[in-house]
N, C-alpha and C positions, 0 to 999 in steps of 0.2 A: 414033959411039962415045960421044959426050957424052950422048945420050939414054939410055943403059944406066945411068948413075949417078943422074940425076934427070930427070923429065920437064921439057923446056925450057920449058913454059908456066906452071910454078909460080914464084911470086915467092920470094925468099929467106925471107921471113916465113912463108909458107905451108909451105915445105919444113922449117923449124925447128919448126913446130907438129906436123907429121907425125912427125918424129923424136922429139919430146917424148912424144907419144901412144904411139909404139912402146915407149919406155922405161918408161912407166907400165904398159903391158901386160906387158912382160918382168918387172918387179918383182912384179906381181900373180900371174903365173904361178909365180915363184920361190917367194912366200909360200904359194900354194896347194899346191905340191909339198911344202914343208916342213910344212904342216898335214897333208897325207896321211901323211908319215913319222911325225908325232906320233900320228895315229890308228892307224897300224900298230903303233906301240910302245907303246900304252897299257896292254897287259897284259905288257909286258916289264920288264926290271930297272930302267930309269930312268924308265919312265912316259911319259905323254903329254908333259909339259913338258920333260923332259930331251931326248927325241928331236926335239921341235919346235925348241927353241932350238939344239941340236947341228946340226940340219939348216940353220938359218939361218946359223950361224957357219961351218960346214964345207962347205956345199952339200948339196942334197937327195940327190945321188948317194952321197955319203959317208954321209949319214944312213941311207940304205937299206942299205948295207953294214953299218952298226952295228946296225940292227934285225935283220938276217938272221944276224948273228954273236952276238947276245946271247941269253941264256937267258930263259925266261919266268919270271914271278914265282911261279906255281904250282910249278915244278920246285924253286925255292929253298925254298919252304915245306915241301915233301915231304922234302927232304934234311935240314932242321933238325929235323923231328919224329922222325926215325929215330935 
């Protein structure tokens, strides 16, 4: 049962380094997903930076919901012209 948690041949220092690397990878994935939300929202109401920072603060999943629920900038300009 002990072998399921961590391999028994790893020292505590090595195990700590592995968990640190996993944390860095997870943070990079989070930032990458936030970047994707910003790119998806670049032609939307709040633009790239609004959706990018919104995704960082509120999580990329919420950022995706915001992008999907928002109007495009082009639709706003057409309504103002009429």
